[in-house]
KOLTOR-203211 format. One line per 3 residues: their letters; for each residue x, y, z of N, C-alpha, C. Coordinates in steps of 0.001 Angstrom, whole numbers, always signed. Each point is the difference from the previous one (the first is absolute). Example, Ala and Ser with C-alpha at 12.3 -4.5 7.8 and 13.67 -1.06 7.14 Angstrom:
BEGIN
AS> +13190 -5690 +7800 -890 +1190 +0 +900 +1200 +0  -350 +1050 -720 +820 +1190 +60 -770 +1090 +730
% end
This chain:
BEGIN
MAK> +65010 +93765 +95388 +715 -1184 -416 +1501 +281 +47  +758 -936 +504 +1444 +167 +135 +673 -60 -1365  +1077 +761 -111 +771 -35 -1236 +776 -1315 -64
PDN> +166 -540 -1195 +799 -1224 -117 +1471 +298 +342  +686 -1014 +492 +1402 +132 +373 +835 +186 -1256  +597 +1175 -178 +834 +277 -1162 +1452 -46 +441
RND> +691 -1067 -384 +1375 -203 +426 +993 +261 -1120  -465 +602 -1075 +831 +176 -1178 +1292 +760 +267  -44 +992 +858 +1184 +824 +209 +554 -68 +1421
NVE> -345 -1031 +738 +478 -121 +1381 +1519 -62 +79  +622 -773 -899 +1457 -138 +40 +649 +1359 -213  -488 +740 -972 +574 +1307 -303 -196 +979 +1159
KLQ> -1170 -17 +603 -252 +881 +1146 +908 -356 +1174  +144 -1279 +268 +858 -443 +1098 +1458 +369 -276  +429 -154 -1246 +1368 +349 -363 +249 +1493 +212
TMK> -965 +824 -378 +120 +1446 +201 +86 +330 +1481  -836 -628 +802 +28 +253 +1447 +1340 -432 +592  +530 -1130 -463 +1302 -478 +471 +1092 +1003 -354
EQT> -11 +502 -1235 +1013 +966 -431 -94 +1305 +792  -1208 +465 +257 -175 +1229 +773 +496 -180 +1429  -246 -1164 +575 +454 -280 +1355 +1524 -48 +47
AHN> +621 -630 -998 +1463 -41 -64 +565 +1409 -141  -654 +824 -792 +435 +1395 -152 -91 +732 +1342  -1055 -243 +754 -151 +631 +1317 +1115 -420 +958
IEA> +408 -1260 -89 +1111 -475 +834 +1267 +757 -362  +272 +112 -1298 +1206 +701 -450 -19 +1465 +436  -1141 +648 -143 -109 +1408 +389 +225 +174 +1500
AEE> -535 -911 +785 +175 +78 +1455 +1458 -219 +379  +675 -927 -683 +1409 -241 +286 +852 +1217 -365  -342 +661 -1102 +704 +1222 -374 -212 +1088 +1050
TMA> -1218 +92 +495 -302 +984 +1042 +843 -270 +1238  +89 -1262 +392 +790 -337 +1187 +1479 +331 -210  +489 -183 -1215 +1418 +225 -273 +344 +1479 -161
NTD> -953 +798 -429 +308 +1383 -368 -519 +1064 +954  -561 -396 +1120 -521 +1002 +927 +422 -313 +1427  -114 +1001 +817 +306 -158 +1416 -1272 -409 +733
LTK> -154 -1285 +174 -1173 -528 +690 +412 -520 +1365  -949 +13 +899 +260 -595 +1312 +13 -1515 -141  +541 -661 +1009 -2 -1464 -12 -1429 -537 -69
AEK> -903 +658 +701 -1402 -436 +8 -613 +134 -1397  +313 +1093 -686 -529 +197 -1353 +563 -1047 -962  +1289 -267 +118 +621 -1024 -856 -593 -1374 +283
RAI> -220 -288 +1268 -584 -1286 +375 -1416 -128 -569  -766 +1074 +71 -1368 -20 -529 +5 -226 -1507  +938 +648 -694 +96 -197 -1452 +399 -1440 -304
QEK> +961 -528 +742 +429 -1384 -232 -1130 -990 +263  -765 +230 +1052 -1130 -877 +300 -1038 +56 -1129  -229 +1198 -522 -945 +143 -1104 +532 -706 -1242
NNR> +1298 +128 -251 +586 -697 -1140 -84 -1516 +159  +118 -486 +1228 -163 -1439 +240 -1413 -441 -365  -979 +816 +372 -1395 -329 -364 -191 +92 -1509
RQQ> +647 +971 -608 -86 +116 -1463 +585 -1244 -668  +1119 -489 +522 +604 -1199 -579 -925 -1200 +156  -679 -89 +1127 -980 -1076 +181 -1117 +115 -1030
SID> -404 +1223 -300 -1025 +219 -1020 +500 -449 -1366  +1252 +311 -316 +571 -429 -1276 -6 -1520 -91  +384 -671 +1081 -22 -1460 +18 -1412 -531 -252
SFE> -991 +650 +598 -1393 -400 -203 -438 +256 -1439  +401 +1149 -552 -329 +298 -1400 +581 -1069 -916  +1244 -409 +253 +637 -1009 -837 -748 -1323 +59
AEI> -430 -391 +1186 -765 -1238 +143 -1336 +108 -727  -641 +1148 +125 -1287 +206 -652 +153 +33 -1524  +1070 +603 -467 +267 +33 -1440 +185 -1427 -516
ADE> +760 -802 +735 +206 -1393 -401 -1324 -751 -51  -858 +212 +991 -1319 -652 +9 -834 +430 -1197  -7 +1302 -260 -788 +523 -1120 +534 -516 -1329
MSD> +1319 -73 -145 +595 -522 -1231 -384 -1462 -196  +29 -758 +1082 -387 -1407 -70 -1466 -136 -389  -846 +793 +637 -1424 -33 -331 -235 +397 -1451
RKN> +751 +976 -468 -142 +458 -1373 +352 -1128 -975  +1066 -727 +319 +433 -1124 -848 -1025 -1136 +32  -729 -100 +1118 -956 -1102 +166 -1418 +382 -398
GYK> -156 +1071 -723 -1328 +280 -533 -626 +1323 +347  +462 +687 +1037 -551 +1321 +267 +593 +980 -987  -796 +955 -390 +478 +984 -981 +151 +1352 +641
% end
């Protein structure tokens, strides 16, 4: 039998994932600024940071959805 959908802590989990992703962006930017990387390596880091930013945008949308659902009766 499937477990019931437990959404009690979805907002908190999503917020944590968003914060960790933002931290990864900051760490990557520090790496680019403080080391001798090739142009290709810098480009790869920037591309990854762009994907990370897209993930943050998705987390924010999902957090908003979960908050709305929580206000409308989900616990």
